Each structure stands twice: as structure tokens, then as C-alpha cells.
C-alpha angles and dihedrals in degrees: 000000000000117000109272101185127090135191115210116197103222104154103098125126096225094225093161090059096051110134091027101055113016108144103059136041113270097256088058094052106134114255117181091338098314136079110270089235089061091061091047094049090048090056093048092049092047091051095057103266108151100188133024128194114204109210101208138174120147110062090350092162091058091054093047092049092050099043104031129187100307135038115190101313093332122108114228122210129177134225110188121199112223086208134355107296101176123245093293095047091049091051093047092050091048093051088071087071095052119112094197134044100250135049147179115238124202139172113248093221102050133076124211126160114221142122111263092206090055090050089053090048089054089060093045093048092049092046091236130136092230145020137200126217104222128205125220112223135178093233125025094189095104095047113027121245132265121222119217133193127173094347092307130104111244102179152341122238124210123255116270104062112115134219138057122316149116122300136188105259093189095251115128144170112213117192126204094274092050093050093046091051098053110129114271095236133101102235127033144127113262090204095053103031099039114014098049095050094043091048092050088054092050092246102127121086121211120226117191105169091108140117145180102041116188129167105200091190088080115074096226092049090046089057090047090052090058090058096041095051097039092091095050126090 
């Protein structure tokens, strides 16, 4: 059975949206008349995710009041950071709420269209403990590029290089081995402490069957999201 649990990282402060969205946590920023997180949870529920753990921190009570314990047919659980723990610390804390031994992990402020089951299959087919859903963008300068070879990620390049390419969209599948090997510390960066080492060892599959990337944490992308989602329900 494919993994049917997801962890959504929803604890950010939203500093880049200050002055545009000030009264709610960033995942609840209104997009086309609904909280952005509502669109994201719709997509997870529609793609077969049975249970979602929201990893919250800043204004966690506001998110819990707005989202509740169920979304469509999907169970919602909460993992609340007592203090900022970094992406890795937030994931590790949230894994305590998992019922299974594998999970999809997503950023609560980015949009990427892909099939979670296909992302998991990419890891299985490559024989790796984890996989990343990558986004194709016209200019990698803002994000840093990802290098791929034979369906595996071979490296991450620093921000600043220009031109089209693949980027890390913050959407992962973590199998049992990847979850079990998370560093035994409270606060750490998932990107630095886990991704770099796993990539160096050839243990991260690349998944490129994706579309529609938006990072609403950036004002110009937030404005683009309003237009892109306006025609949806």
C-alpha cells in the first residue's frame, strides 16, 4: 500500500509577506477567497492522502481553529513546535504523530502539482530511501538549482546562478529508512543535515512529473497565485 500520510510544514512567520498579509499565519494567507492551506489540503485529499499532520508553530491556535480535525475525508492532526526547530526539527517532531512508517512532506506555503503515489514509486524504483518532487522554473536564481543524473539527485547549487532549471520545491517522500535516520536532535535544517548527506551518498531520487509551482511566500508569486486560483472552485 502506498503511504497515505502527509506532514505539512506550516510554522513559518511569513516575514517576506509583511505588509501584504499581517493578520494570519502565512499558510492561511487568502488566495482567491480561501486560505492557501485550504487549496493545499484539497489537493492532498483528492490525491489519496488519508491523514495529514500540520506541523505548526507561529499562531498555531489560529490554524487549528480554522482547519479543524477533518478536511473532506482526511484526518487532520497537529504537531506544535514549542519554539522554532528548523525544517528538520519540525519534521522530526511531527513524525511522532505518524501512524505508519513513511510519509510525504510538503511546505505549507508552496504549490506543486504532482501525484504523491508516483513520487513514492520514484524512490522505490531508484532503490532510494527518499525522493524529491522538483519544479521546473525559468530562472533558478532565487532558489538555487538541482543537478540530476539517471533519476537521482547529484547536487544542489547555491542561489545566484541564472537561467532555466530544476529546483527543490520542498516536496518529499520519506520512506521508513529515511525517517528512522533523522538526526536525534531537536532543532536542525532538513536541507543541510539530511538532504546534502543523502544526496552525496546517491540516496535521493529525482521526480520531475510536476507542474504549477508557486511559492506564496514571495510577494510577486503571491499575486500570481491570486490569478491562477481565481478560476477554481
